[in-house]
C-alpha positions in Angstrom: 143.5 -68.7 -95.9 140.0 -66.6 -95.9 137.6 -66.9 -98.8 136.7 -63.9 -99.9 132.8 -62.9 -100.2 131.1 -62.8 -103.8 128.3 -61.0 -104.8 126.1 -63.3 -107.0 125.5 -60.6 -110.7 123.0 -60.8 -113.3 123.0 -58.8 -116.8 119.5 -58.8 -118.8 120.5 -58.0 -122.1 118.2 -57.7 -125.2 119.8 -58.0 -128.9 118.5 -57.5 -132.1 119.3 -59.9 -135.4 119.0 -59.2 -139.0 116.7 -62.3 -141.2 120.6 -64.1 -141.6 122.9 -62.6 -138.7 123.0 -62.4 -134.9 124.5 -60.1 -132.9 127.6 -61.4 -131.2 129.1 -59.8 -128.2 131.7 -61.2 -125.2 130.9 -60.0 -121.4 133.8 -59.9 -119.3 133.8 -59.2 -115.2 137.7 -58.2 -114.3 138.9 -59.3 -117.5 137.2 -62.9 -117.2 134.8 -64.1 -119.9 131.5 -64.6 -118.2 127.4 -65.0 -118.7 125.0 -63.1 -118.3 124.9 -64.6 -114.6 128.5 -64.2 -112.6 130.4 -63.6 -109.7 131.5 -60.1 -108.8 134.1 -59.9 -106.3 134.9 -57.7 -102.8 136.0 -54.4 -103.8 136.2 -52.8 -107.5 134.6 -54.6 -110.5 135.1 -54.1 -113.9 132.5 -54.8 -116.6 132.6 -55.1 -120.0 130.4 -55.9 -123.3 132.3 -56.3 -126.0 129.8 -56.2 -129.4 131.8 -57.6 -132.1 130.2 -58.0 -136.1 128.4 -55.0 -136.7 128.9 -54.7 -140.7 128.5 -51.2 -142.8 125.2 -52.9 -143.8 123.7 -54.6 -140.7 121.2 -51.7 -140.5 118.5 -51.7 -142.8 116.7 -48.6 -144.0 113.5 -48.5 -146.0 112.9 -45.7 -148.8 112.1 -43.1 -146.4 115.0 -43.5 -144.5 113.4 -45.4 -141.5 115.4 -48.4 -140.2 113.7 -51.6 -140.6 116.7 -53.7 -138.8 119.3 -53.3 -137.3 121.7 -55.5 -135.2 122.8 -54.0 -132.0 122.7 -55.2 -128.5 121.1 -53.2 -125.2 121.9 -53.4 -122.0 118.8 -53.5 -119.9 119.5 -54.0 -117.0 122.4 -55.2 -113.8 121.7 -56.8 -111.0 124.9 -57.1 -108.2 123.8 -58.6 -104.8 120.0 -58.7 -105.5 120.6 -54.2 -106.1 119.3 -53.3 -108.9 122.1 -51.1 -110.4 120.7 -50.8 -114.0 120.4 -46.6 -113.6 123.8 -46.4 -112.6 125.5 -48.0 -115.3 123.3 -46.8 -118.2 124.3 -43.1 -116.9 128.3 -44.0 -115.6 128.6 -46.7 -118.3 131.7 -45.7 -121.2 131.1 -46.9 -124.9 134.1 -46.5 -127.1 133.7 -47.9 -130.2 136.2 -49.0 -133.0 136.3 -45.6 -134.2 137.8 -44.6 -131.3 134.4 -42.3 -130.6 133.0 -42.0 -127.1 129.2 -42.0 -127.1 126.8 -41.7 -124.2 124.5 -44.9 -125.5 123.0 -45.5 -121.8 123.4 -49.6 -122.3 122.4 -49.1 -126.2 125.5 -50.6 -128.6 124.4 -50.1 -132.4 128.5 -50.3 -133.5 131.5 -52.3 -132.6 133.0 -51.5 -129.7 133.2 -52.2 -125.8 131.1 -50.6 -123.1 133.0 -50.3 -119.6 131.5 -50.0 -116.7 133.6 -50.0 -113.0 131.2 -51.1 -109.6 132.4 -51.5 -106.3 131.2 -55.0 -103.8 129.1 -54.7 -102.0 127.0 -52.3 -104.0 125.3 -50.6 -101.2 129.4 -48.4 -100.6 128.7 -47.9 -104.4 125.4 -46.5 -104.1 126.9 -44.4 -101.1 129.8 -43.2 -102.8 128.2 -42.3 -105.8 125.8 -40.1 -103.8 128.6 -38.4 -101.9 130.5 -37.5 -104.8 126.9 -36.1 -106.4 126.1 -33.7 -103.1 130.1 -32.3 -103.7 129.5 -31.4 -106.5 126.7 -29.8 -105.8 128.1 -27.9 -102.8 
């Protein structure tokens, strides 16, 4: 039996907490719960980050209406096999809130919902295919 190549991958996530509450989120790759460091498989991978515990009172504003504290999760970068896919994640990822809204937040999760990003390993093929599709749209 042949061993399938694995691609070392890592996420950097930044969270914003309230004085008495931290954000809860789950990271999955290919429907398996993982941490910020995970192994992607050869072929198509599906990365999901689900924000779970944002409540209606978890955005604190001052008298001027400015946000002074908020419960959020922000995907700062994604590296797969030493290739930076952050820009592709932020521009091609899909964020669907629990209300059913699809938002372009570039990796900033501010409501309960799921951010999904599909990518191909090896990552150089993914980048090449995206460039090819972009060029086809411009033809």
